[in-house]
N, C-alpha and C positions, 0 to 999 in steps of 0.2 A: 562211967563209960559203959554203954550197952554192949552186948555181945555182937560180934561182927559176922557177916555172911561168909560161909565157906562153900556153899553150893547154891546154884540158881537154875530154875527151869521155867521157861515161859509157858503160861497157860492161856489158851484162847480167851478172848474177852478182856484183854489188857490186865492180866494178873500174873504175878510172879510167885512161884513156889520156892520158898527160901529155907535153907537149912543154916542155922546159926551155930557158932562155935560151942555154945552151951548145950547143943543137942536138940533145941527146940526147932520144930518145923512150923512155919507160918506162911500165910498167904497175904500178899500185898496187892491191893487193887489200885493201879495207877491211872485208871480212867479219868478221875477228876483232874489230874495234872495235865491232861492233853490240851487243855485250854491255854496253857502257858506256852508262848512261842518257843522257848528252849526245848520243849518236849514235842514239838510238832512232828518231827520225823517218826515218832513212836506211833503215829496214827496208822502207819504201814505195818501190819502184823507180821509180814515177812521180815522186816527189819527188827521187830521186837524179838524174834527168835534168836537173834545174834547176841542176846544178853550174856554177859560173862562176869565172873568175879575178879576183882582187882583190889588189892589192899583192903579187904573186908567189906567192900560195897559192890553194887551192881553197876556195870558200865555197858555202854553200847559203842561209844567212840570217845575220843579225847575230850569232847565237850558235852556229852550227854551221860549223866549219872544221877544217882540219888544219894543224899546224905545217909550214911549208915544208921544214924540215930533215927531218922525218919522211917527207914525201912523197918527197924525193930519196933518202934513205938506205935506206928500206924498200921501194923499188920495184924491179922487175925490168927490166933494160936490154933494150930491143927493137932500137933503132937507135943506133949510135954516131955522134957528130957527125963 
């Protein structure tokens, strides 16, 4: 099981600055996911700013979230713990 998210901040250009439980800070670019209908609402950057952490992952609403393993494995390391 990969570390879970403890903090999120939206960055312009469809990116998330993520802090994980192990102390790593990573950047997740979710622009490629905007082609999937479930993520269509995220095309609105004002809506993207509503990102929050719930149960170790990032959510925007009850039906818009990312798998926590996807967030960890597909993000770029910025700061090593």
